[in-house]
C-alpha positions in Angstrom: 2.8 -7.5 25.3 0.1 -7.8 22.5 -0.8 -11.1 20.9 -0.1 -11.3 17.2 -2.1 -13.4 14.7 -0.8 -14.9 11.5 -3.3 -15.0 8.7 -2.7 -17.7 6.1 -4.2 -17.1 2.7 -5.0 -20.4 0.9 -7.0 -19.3 -2.2 -4.7 -16.8 -3.9 -2.9 -16.6 -7.2 -0.1 -14.4 -8.5 0.4 -13.7 -12.2 3.6 -12.0 -13.3 4.2 -10.8 -16.8 6.5 -8.6 -18.9 4.7 -6.5 -21.4 5.5 -3.9 -24.0 6.0 -0.4 -22.9 2.6 1.4 -23.0 0.5 -1.8 -22.8 0.3 -2.1 -19.1 -2.9 -0.1 -18.6 -4.8 -2.2 -21.1 -3.5 -5.4 -19.5 -4.4 -4.3 -16.0 -7.9 -3.3 -17.2 -8.4 -6.7 -18.8 -7.2 -8.5 -15.6 -9.5 -6.5 -13.4 -12.4 -7.2 -15.8 -11.5 -10.9 -15.4 -11.7 -10.6 -11.6 -8.2 -9.5 -10.4 -8.3 -7.6 -7.2 -5.3 -5.3 -7.9 -2.2 -4.8 -9.9 1.3 -3.2 -9.6 3.0 -1.7 -12.6 
């Protein structure tokens, strides 16, 4: 049996938003410019 490790992330944030249709790409770009690591649309 293999040993499993649990990784605890302590320095993370989640921003959730509802935006107008067609504006998501611009908002994702702005978030990435501000340092966001990724986005889901």
